[in-house]
TORNU-267406 format. One record per residue: residue in three letters; x, z, y of N, C-alpha, C in turn. Coordinates in steps of 0.001 Angstrom, whole numbers, padded with zeros to 6 digits, always signed. Example, Ala and Ser with C-alpha at 12.3 -4.5 7.8 and 13.67 -1.06 7.14 Angstrom:
<atoms>
ala+013190+007800-005690+012300+007800-004500+013200+007800-003300 ser+012850+007080-002250+013670+007140-001060+012900+007870+000030 
</atoms>
This chain:
<atoms>
met+082310+106027+088918+082801+104866+088355+083193+106404+086904 ala+083435+105614+086185+084653+106130+085487+085398+106229+085272 ala+085506+107575+084789+087429+107565+084687+088444+106619+083259 leu+089661+106624+083680+089687+106181+083107+090796+106571+082043 gly+091382+107847+082125+091597+108924+081136+091223+110634+081603 thr+092104+110650+080442+092026+112478+081114+093569+112924+080964 val+092956+114226+081118+093988+115462+081397+094354+115883+080345 gln+095416+115878+079698+095863+116644+078622+097264+117173+078947 thr+097496+118410+077880+098359+119271+078126+099262+118528+077149 val+100463+117982+077265+101568+117306+076115+103047+117468+076401 val+104120+118026+074778+104817+117635+074477+105617+116722+075002 val+107459+116900+076306+107845+116041+076437+109286+116287+076523 cys+110597+114957+076434+111461+115631+076425+112138+115691+077309 ile+113183+116466+077351+113522+116539+079009+114862+116870+078799 pro+115744+116310+079552+117571+116693+079596+118018+118145+079627 gly+118334+117921+078685+118923+119844+078695+119442+120564+077936 thr+120161+121769+077219+121139+122295+076836+120180+123550+075593 ser+118700+124178+076527+119110+125092+076526+117256+125308+076502 gly+116797+125810+075511+115921+125220+075372+115204+125062+073217 ile+113908+124400+072915+113747+124405+071619+113954+123047+071910 gln+114640+122389+070861+114796+120361+070810+114219+120022+069900 gly+113413+121142+068490+112885+119975+068701+112523+118785+067495 ala+111622+117284+067538+112026+116461+067752+112633+115115+068436 cys+113153+116242+069979+113892+115625+071100+115002+115183+070311 pro+115814+113729+070823+117209+113704+070382+118465+114425+071177 thr+119193+114382+070739+120407+115688+070720+120492+115343+072636 gly+120934+116560+073552+121250+116813+074934+119459+116608+074954 ser+119237+116516+074705+117342+116972+075414+116594+118399+074724 val+115999+118895+074548+114629+119627+074212+114095+119416+074722 glu+112637+120120+074614+110544+120250+074404+111085+120470+075821 ser+109598+120190+076360+108697+120406+077672+107914+120511+077741 val+106840+121155+077923+104871+121378+078032+104970+121078+079779 thr+103676+119860+078823+103832+119535+081292+101918+119317+080704 gln+101642+118696+082239+099717+117812+082109+100267+116876+082590 ala+099383+115996+081997+099782+114044+082353+098472+113667+081877 tyr+097941+113578+083396+097319+111830+082903+097076+110771+082163 leu+096102+111223+080314+096231+110388+080100+095446+108254+080019 val+095915+107974+079786+095260+106664+079822+094569+106547+077648 ala+092336+106559+078688+092001+106137+077282+092095+104947+077104 pro+092262+104270+075471+092785+103269+074803+091923+102253+075016 ser+090420+102270+075408+089642+101772+075545+090438+101217+077173 glu+090346+102174+077915+090701+100889+079327+092747+100721+078840 ala+092787+101209+078453+094799+100091+077923+094440+098478+078009 ala+093394+098095+078289+093784+097077+078292+094471+096073+079371 arg+092896+096780+080056+092746+096417+081665+094816+096997+082771 phe+095547+098012+082003+096228+098465+082478+097520+097358+082231 asp+097613+097086+081052+098461+095599+080199+097961+094583+081113 leu+096914+094372+081018+096446+092528+082265+097313+092676+083076 met+097186+094757+083942+097499+093604+085831+099509+094105+085379 ala+099980+094513+084486+101303+095225+083808+101928+092946+083968 asp+100958+092191+083227+102050+090797+083196+102772+090909+084491 pro+104081+090205+084211+105239+089264+084766+105001+088205+085435 phe+105012+088114+086520+105626+087394+087608+105284+085672+087510 asp+105105+085197+087285+105109+084009+087268+105161+082702+088522 ala+105794+082561+088084+106684+081399+089866+105437+080016+089395 gly+105149+079692+088683+104703+078640+088502+103381+078433+088642 val+102320+079838+088618+101250+080050+089039+101486+080398+091341 ala+102211+080773+091741+102454+081617+092172+102476+079690+093247 gly+103849+078791+093044+103317+078230+093308+102522+077385+093654 gln+101683+077685+092525+100858+075825+092773+099597+077286+093681 tyr+099182+078279+093653+098546+079106+095010+098976+078034+096375 phe+100566+078579+096036+101441+078103+098333+100823+076794+097382 gly+100759+075713+096994+100500+074248+097077+098762+074363+097871 phe+098385+074983+097059+096864+074111+097671+096868+075172+098493 ala+096962+076201+099019+096602+076620+100525+097679+076095+101053 phe+098559+075181+101566+099710+074558+101686+099198+073617+102517 ala+098681+072862+101079+098075+071962+101760+096356+071250+102084 ser+096022+072755+101961+094241+073600+103017+094512+073583+104260 thr+095262+073728+104248+096488+074164+106073+096292+072990+106668 leu+097038+072402+106011+097487+070714+106240+096483+069576+106685 phe+095473+069678+105935+094449+068865+106047+093331+069245+107268 val+093240+070692+107321+092569+071100+108098+093389+070903+109269 trp+094250+071188+109229+094701+071166+110765+095293+068822+111789 leu+094751+068392+110385+095284+066665+110521+094013+066538+110726 ile+092688+067233+110892+091009+066171+110567+090832+067093+112587 ser+091549+068320+112790+091630+069040+113836+091975+068542+114832 leu+093547+068000+114298+093907+066915+115581+093151+065417+115871 gly+092217+065021+114645+091454+063915+114344+090582+064071+115836 ala+090042+064732+114699+088486+065723+116233+088817+066101+117526 gly+090104+066494+117451+090741+066860+119260+091207+065258+120073 met+091234+063910+119293+091487+062984+119761+090419+061860+120294 val+089589+061767+119134+087991+061930+119604+087349+062062+120453 ile+087851+063380+120162+087290+064407+121442+087825+063685+123132 lys+088610+063754+122581+090111+063149+124502+089918+062145+124478 met+089254+061272+124046+088641+059951+123982+087627+059493+124478 val+086249+060386+124174+085423+059964+124581+085235+061510+126240 lys+085628+061721+126760+086345+062531+127472+086663+061255+128843 ser+086972+060645+128013+088139+059650+129258+087426+058587+129471 ala+086729+058055+128606+085423+056536+128361+084607+056808+130020 
</atoms>
């Protein structure tokens, strides 16, 4: 499997007063840490996974599953009645 990104050394802003403020907003200081950064070519894959929940699509999936289950149950009920009728004949 190809790597989705690389481990890089990055500068981040953390809350605090002691340290170098640099480009950080007031009340924050710079800190150096390592982070796993996603490659730009893989960013679209993560953006697709971050789509918001769509209740309409979820309802369609539920309706299809419910209707399929009901259909199979009704077919089984009918088959059971036919088998019962053949047994008692």
